[in-house]
C-alpha positions in Angstrom: 152.2 72.8 -204.0 152.5 74.0 -200.5 156.0 75.1 -201.2 154.9 77.3 -204.1 152.2 78.9 -202.0 154.9 79.7 -199.3 157.2 81.2 -201.9 154.4 83.5 -203.2 153.6 84.6 -199.6 157.4 85.3 -198.9 157.6 87.3 -202.3 154.4 89.2 -201.4 155.9 90.1 -197.9 159.2 91.1 -199.5 157.4 93.3 -202.0 155.5 95.0 -199.3 158.6 95.4 -197.1 160.4 97.0 -200.0 157.5 99.4 -200.6 157.4 100.3 -197.0 161.2 101.0 -197.0 160.8 103.3 -199.9 158.0 105.2 -198.1 160.2 105.4 -195.0 163.0 106.8 -197.0 160.7 109.4 -198.7 159.4 110.4 -195.3 162.9 110.7 -194.0 163.8 113.1 -196.9 160.6 115.2 -196.2 161.6 115.4 -192.6 165.0 116.5 -193.4 163.6 119.1 -195.8 161.2 120.4 -193.1 164.0 120.6 -190.6 166.0 122.7 -193.0 163.0 125.0 -193.7 162.4 125.3 -189.9 166.1 126.3 -189.4 165.8 128.9 -192.2 162.6 130.2 -190.8 164.1 130.4 -187.3 167.1 132.4 -188.7 164.7 134.7 -190.5 162.6 135.3 -187.4 165.6 135.9 -185.3 166.9 138.5 -187.8 163.5 140.3 -188.0 163.2 140.3 -184.2 166.6 141.9 -184.0 165.7 144.6 -186.6 162.4 145.2 -184.8 164.3 145.7 -181.5 166.6 148.2 -183.2 163.8 150.0 -184.8 161.9 150.2 -181.5 164.9 151.6 -179.8 165.4 154.2 -182.5 161.8 155.2 -182.4 161.9 155.6 -178.6 165.0 157.7 -178.9 163.4 159.9 -181.5 160.3 160.2 -179.4 162.4 161.2 -176.3 164.3 163.7 -178.4 160.9 165.2 -179.4 159.7 165.3 -175.8 157.2 162.4 -176.4 156.8 159.6 -173.8 157.1 156.6 -176.1 156.7 154.1 -173.3 153.4 155.7 -172.3 152.2 155.5 -175.9 153.2 151.8 -176.1 151.5 151.0 -172.8 148.3 152.7 -174.0 148.4 150.8 -177.3 148.8 147.5 -175.4 145.9 148.3 -173.2 143.7 149.2 -176.2 144.8 146.0 -178.0 144.0 143.9 -175.0 140.6 145.5 -174.5 139.8 145.0 -178.1 140.8 141.3 -177.8 138.1 140.8 -175.1 138.4 139.6 -171.5 139.5 141.9 -168.7 141.9 139.0 -167.8 143.8 139.6 -171.1 144.6 143.1 -170.0 146.4 141.8 -166.9 148.2 139.2 -169.1 149.3 141.7 -171.6 150.7 144.1 -169.0 152.7 141.2 -167.5 154.4 140.3 -170.8 156.6 143.3 -171.1 154.3 146.3 -171.8 155.3 147.8 -168.5 158.3 149.2 -170.3 161.0 147.9 -167.9 162.7 145.6 -170.5 162.1 147.8 -173.4 163.7 150.8 -171.7 166.9 148.8 -171.1 166.9 147.7 -174.7 166.3 151.3 -176.0 169.1 152.7 -173.8 171.5 149.9 -174.9 170.7 150.5 -178.5 170.9 154.3 -178.0 174.3 153.9 -176.4 175.6 151.7 -179.2 174.2 154.2 -181.8 176.2 157.0 -180.3 
């Protein structure tokens, strides 16, 4: 009778191990699917970012052509946005992240040069 009880326990463990293995396989498939979605999303974001950079360069070029200081407008908008967000510390942080125009001017000039 002790042998039958042991066989039942082993069968029970085997059934649980099989169920856990199936769960691990399902999780692995879900993770693979998520990785593919993340890769697709990354590609989409990269493409949109590139398009946004091009559009920004075009708008700055058009503004310059019309005699408008596009960089000044962008800087004022960033300041207004930071002030609306709250703290005075946010204003400093937002101006340090590229709203000073140095990076954007180079991008605009490079895009303008390639457009010509």
